[in-house]
C-alpha positions in Angstrom: -37.8 -51.5 197.4 -36.2 -48.7 195.4 -32.4 -49.2 195.4 -30.1 -46.8 197.1 -26.8 -45.9 195.4 -23.9 -44.7 197.5 -21.3 -42.3 196.2 -18.2 -40.6 197.6 -18.1 -36.8 197.8 -16.1 -36.7 194.5 -19.0 -38.8 193.0 -17.2 -42.2 192.8 -19.8 -45.0 193.0 -19.2 -47.1 196.1 -22.1 -49.5 196.0 -25.9 -50.2 196.0 -28.4 -51.3 198.6 -31.9 -52.6 198.0 -32.8 -54.5 201.1 -32.9 -51.9 203.9 -35.5 -52.0 206.7 -37.0 -48.6 206.0 -36.2 -45.3 204.3 -37.9 -41.9 204.8 -37.0 -39.0 202.4 -38.5 -35.5 202.9 -38.4 -33.2 199.9 -38.9 -29.5 200.5 -39.6 -26.6 198.1 -38.1 -23.7 200.1 -35.2 -25.3 201.9 -33.1 -28.6 202.1 -34.9 -31.8 202.8 -33.8 -34.7 205.0 -33.7 -38.5 205.0 -33.4 -41.4 207.4 -32.4 -45.0 206.6 -32.7 -48.0 208.9 -30.6 -51.0 207.9 -29.0 -54.0 209.5 -25.2 -53.6 209.7 -24.5 -57.1 208.3 -26.1 -56.4 204.9 -24.0 -55.8 201.8 -22.4 -52.4 201.2 -23.5 -51.0 204.6 -19.9 -50.1 205.4 -20.1 -47.5 202.6 -22.8 -45.5 204.5 -20.2 -43.2 206.0 -20.6 -39.5 206.9 -20.3 -37.1 204.0 -20.9 -39.8 201.4 -23.9 -39.3 199.1 -27.0 -41.5 198.7 -29.3 -41.5 195.7 -32.7 -43.1 196.0 -33.9 -44.8 192.8 -32.2 -44.8 189.4 -33.8 -41.5 188.4 -31.7 -39.7 191.0 -34.7 -37.6 192.2 -33.7 -37.8 195.9 -30.1 -37.1 196.7 -28.7 -36.7 200.2 -25.6 -36.2 202.2 -25.0 -38.5 205.2 -24.5 -36.4 208.4 -25.2 -38.7 211.3 -24.9 -42.5 212.1 -25.9 -44.4 215.2 -26.3 -48.0 216.2 -27.4 -49.9 219.3 -26.8 -53.5 220.4 -29.7 -55.2 222.2 -30.6 -58.7 223.4 -31.6 -59.9 219.9 -28.0 -60.0 218.8 -27.1 -59.6 215.1 -30.7 -59.2 214.1 -31.0 -56.0 216.3 -27.8 -54.4 215.1 -29.5 -51.8 212.9 -27.8 -48.6 211.7 -29.8 -45.4 211.8 -28.4 -43.2 209.0 -29.6 -39.6 208.9 -28.8 -36.8 206.5 -30.0 -33.8 204.4 -30.7 -33.3 200.7 -27.7 -32.2 198.6 -28.7 -28.5 199.1 -27.0 -29.0 202.5 -23.6 -28.3 200.9 -24.7 -24.6 200.5 -25.4 -24.5 204.3 -21.6 -24.6 204.7 -21.3 -21.0 203.4 -22.4 -17.6 204.6 -22.9 -14.5 202.4 -19.8 -12.3 202.2 -20.2 -8.7 201.0 -17.8 -7.6 198.2 -14.5 -6.1 199.4 -15.0 -2.5 200.4 -18.8 -2.7 200.6 -21.1 -3.2 203.7 -23.6 -5.4 201.8 -23.9 -7.5 198.7 -26.9 -5.7 197.1 -28.6 -6.7 193.9 -31.9 -5.8 192.1 -32.9 -8.5 189.6 -35.4 -11.3 188.9 -35.6 -13.6 191.9 -33.9 -16.5 190.1 -31.0 -14.3 189.1 -30.6 -13.1 192.7 -30.5 -16.6 194.0 -27.9 -17.7 191.5 -25.9 -14.5 192.1 -25.5 -15.4 195.8 -24.6 -19.0 195.0 -22.0 -17.8 192.5 -20.4 -15.2 194.8 -20.2 -17.5 197.9 -19.8 -21.1 196.6 -18.8 -21.2 193.0 -16.5 -18.2 192.3 -16.0 -16.3 195.6 -13.3 -13.7 195.9 -11.4 -16.0 198.4 -10.6 -19.2 196.5 -10.7 -21.2 199.7 -14.4 -20.7 199.8 -15.0 -22.2 196.4 -16.8 -25.6 196.1 -15.0 -27.1 193.1 -17.9 -29.4 192.2 -20.6 -26.7 192.2 -22.0 -25.0 189.1 -25.1 -22.9 188.4 -27.8 -24.1 186.0 -28.4 -21.6 183.2 -30.2 -18.5 184.5 -33.7 -18.0 183.0 -34.5 -14.8 184.9 -37.7 -16.2 186.3 -39.7 -14.6 189.2 -40.5 -11.0 189.9 -37.8 -8.3 190.1 -36.8 -7.8 193.7 -34.2 -5.8 195.6 -32.1 -7.8 198.1 -29.0 -7.3 200.2 -27.2 -9.6 202.6 -24.2 -9.6 204.9 -22.7 -12.6 206.7 -26.0 -14.5 206.7 -26.3 -18.3 206.2 -26.6 -18.8 202.5 -29.4 -21.4 202.7 -31.4 -19.1 204.9 -31.1 -16.3 202.3 -32.2 -18.8 199.6 -35.1 -19.8 201.7 -36.3 -16.2 202.2 -35.9 -15.6 198.4 -37.9 -18.7 197.7 -40.7 -17.7 200.1 -40.8 -14.2 198.6 -40.9 -15.3 195.0 -42.6 -18.7 195.1 -39.7 -20.3 193.3 -38.1 -23.5 194.6 -34.5 -24.5 194.6 -32.2 -27.4 195.1 -28.9 -29.1 194.2 -28.8 -32.1 191.8 -26.0 -34.2 190.4 -24.6 -34.2 186.8 -22.8 -37.5 186.9 -21.4 -37.1 183.4 -19.7 -33.9 184.3 -19.1 -34.9 188.0 -20.7 -31.7 189.2 -23.2 -30.5 191.8 -25.7 -28.3 189.9 -27.7 -25.5 191.7 -31.2 -25.3 190.1 -34.2 -23.1 190.5 -37.7 -24.5 190.0 -41.1 -23.1 189.0 -44.1 -25.2 189.9 -47.2 -25.8 187.8 -50.7 -24.4 188.4 -53.0 -27.5 188.7 -55.9 -25.8 190.5 -59.5 -26.1 189.4 -59.7 -22.5 188.4 -57.2 -22.7 185.5 -57.7 -24.3 182.1 -54.1 -25.0 180.9 -53.2 -28.1 182.9 -55.4 -31.0 184.1 -56.5 -30.1 187.6 -55.5 -32.1 190.7 -57.9 -32.1 193.6 -57.0 -33.7 196.9 -60.2 -34.6 198.8 -61.7 -37.6 200.7 -64.6 -37.1 198.3 -62.3 -38.2 195.4 -60.5 -40.9 197.4 -57.2 -39.1 196.7 -56.3 -38.4 200.3 -56.5 -40.6 203.4 -55.9 -38.2 206.3 -56.0 -34.4 206.7 -54.8 -31.9 209.3 -55.9 -28.3 208.7 -54.4 -25.1 210.4 -55.6 -21.6 209.9 -53.8 -19.2 212.3 -53.1 -15.5 212.5 -51.3 -15.6 215.9 -48.1 -14.1 214.4 -49.7 -12.3 211.4 -48.8 -8.7 210.6 -49.8 -6.6 207.6 -48.3 -3.1 208.3 -44.6 -2.5 208.9 -43.2 0.7 210.4 -39.6 0.6 209.2 -37.0 2.9 210.9 -33.7 3.6 209.1 -30.8 5.8 210.0 -30.8 8.9 212.1 -31.9 9.7 215.7 -35.2 11.0 217.2 -37.3 13.1 214.8 -34.5 13.0 212.2 -34.7 9.3 211.8 -35.9 7.9 208.5 -39.3 6.2 208.9 -41.4 4.6 206.2 -44.7 2.7 206.4 -45.3 -0.5 204.3 -48.9 -1.7 204.0 -52.4 -0.1 203.7 -54.6 -1.9 206.2 -56.7 0.2 208.6 -59.0 -0.2 211.6 -59.3 -3.6 213.3 -57.8 -5.2 210.2 -54.5 -3.3 210.7 -51.8 -5.3 212.5 -48.5 -3.4 212.9 -44.9 -4.4 213.5 -41.8 -2.2 214.1 -38.7 -3.0 212.1 -35.4 -1.6 213.1 -33.5 -1.2 209.9 -30.8 1.4 210.8 -28.3 -0.9 209.1 -29.6 0.2 205.7 -27.8 3.2 204.2 -30.5 4.2 201.8 -34.1 5.2 202.5 -35.4 3.5 199.3 -34.2 0.1 200.8 -36.5 0.5 203.8 -39.6 -0.4 201.7 -38.0 -3.6 200.5 -37.0 -4.5 204.1 -40.5 -3.9 205.3 -42.1 -6.0 202.6 -39.6 -8.8 203.2 -40.5 -8.9 206.9 -44.2 -8.8 206.2 -43.7 -11.8 203.8 -42.2 -13.7 206.8 -45.2 -12.8 209.0 -48.0 -14.0 206.9 -51.0 -15.9 208.3 -50.3 -19.6 208.8 -52.6 -21.5 206.4 -51.8 -25.1 205.7 -53.2 -28.5 205.2 -51.2 -31.8 205.8 -52.4 -35.2 204.6 -51.5 -38.7 203.7 -52.0 -39.1 200.0 -53.6 -42.2 198.6 -50.9 -43.8 196.4 -53.5 -45.9 194.6 -55.8 -42.8 194.0 -56.6 -41.1 190.7 -53.4 -38.9 190.6 -49.9 -40.3 190.1 -47.1 -38.7 192.1 -44.2 -37.4 189.9 -46.5 -37.3 186.9 -49.9 -35.7 187.5 -48.4 -33.7 190.4 -45.1 -33.1 192.2 -43.4 -31.0 194.8 -43.9 -27.3 194.1 -47.1 -27.6 192.1 -50.2 -25.6 193.2 -53.2 -27.9 193.6 -56.7 -27.6 195.1 -57.4 -29.2 198.5 -61.0 -29.7 199.6 -62.9 -31.1 202.6 -66.6 -30.4 202.3 -67.4 -31.6 205.8 -65.0 -28.9 207.2 -66.1 -26.3 204.7 -62.5 -26.0 203.5 -61.4 -25.4 199.9 -58.1 -23.8 199.2 -55.5 -23.7 196.5 -52.1 -24.4 197.9 -48.5 -25.2 196.8 -47.1 -28.6 197.7 -44.2 -27.3 199.8 -43.1 -30.6 201.4 -43.4 -34.3 200.5 -42.5 -37.2 202.8 -41.8 -40.5 201.0 -41.7 -43.6 203.1 -40.3 -46.9 201.7 -40.7 -50.1 203.7 -41.0 -53.8 202.8 -44.7 -53.5 203.5 -45.2 -50.8 200.8 -44.9 -47.1 199.9 -46.5 -44.2 201.8 -46.7 -40.6 200.8 -47.5 -37.5 203.0 -47.7 -33.9 201.8 -47.9 -30.4 203.2 -50.0 -27.9 201.2 -49.1 -24.2 201.9 -46.4 -22.9 204.2 -45.0 -25.4 206.7 -46.1 -24.6 210.2 -43.4 -22.6 211.9 -41.3 -24.4 214.5 -40.1 -22.9 217.8 -36.6 -22.5 216.2 -38.0 -20.5 213.2 -40.0 -18.3 215.5 -36.9 -17.6 217.6 -34.9 -16.8 214.5 -37.6 -14.4 213.4 -37.3 -12.5 216.7 -33.5 -12.5 216.7 -33.4 -11.0 213.2 -34.5 -7.7 214.7 -31.5 -7.9 217.2 -29.1 -8.8 214.4 -29.9 -5.6 212.5 -29.0 -3.5 215.6 -25.7 -5.5 216.0 -24.7 -5.0 212.4 -25.3 -1.2 212.3 
């Protein structure tokens, strides 16, 4: 069993646990992950598992989370059945406590720069050094900016910071997270760039997940265009025939799938193209494959492959071969052993994410 270290929000070490009943930790590339611990309340250091305390799984501090929820039930088995259920999110959750404020005197916080620079700009302006010192998170710092990712134009106004970071991550392919620097006693915002481990490249040893190679145990494949759109009609300011309209996308005939974007909140016509492309990026076809990875297979997790890497997934019987990014990894630790599940490609949209997508159109009208 990997040990769990418990820390206070100011990074004081409170204790360690290594005999829990089970632990599940989900790591995500585009947004904060989550974890769940089950442990009998009579075990050592369980009293330290309080809300807002931090947990670190393993001594390498790869998985770090914030406790957000606790519950316990007493049943007829007595002390043996008094098991705490501890639930929380990865450390990136601290950025979910902020929304994006525009600079004083401006309607939006707008920036054009490499994607990594844009992400770190919004973290700096809303969590590290905001204009209002009450909004500053004293422990938070940015990792050195390497200006990775394509140059993009972005603007935001009173939006949840983690949702903006997720959109930037989806648009650029870069991942992000918050880690600890225990020597400096700081939370560090980092941006990540995955490796290309597909069979079509010749720089890195390829990684192939397939029953054929005994590297994956179960598979679930989804290929859906139910919500896919490839042409955006973006409407800016003005009324009737005088309203600014731009078209983003080149598809035609039956292949053309249109969507209308109300963007009258944007003051400049040039920004309409960026808004249209952003919305199309959010409405891509759903192509993903989930599977339980063989932990005794030919590839070692954390060494040969990791979260964010692009690998090749194959199932000859289904006629499926695709190159996909590992966007989510679920690690399960129990006394009986270790299990690993992964999602390759974009995670399948939940009902909540679909509703948010629809409401984004309404929010543009409200903000105008």
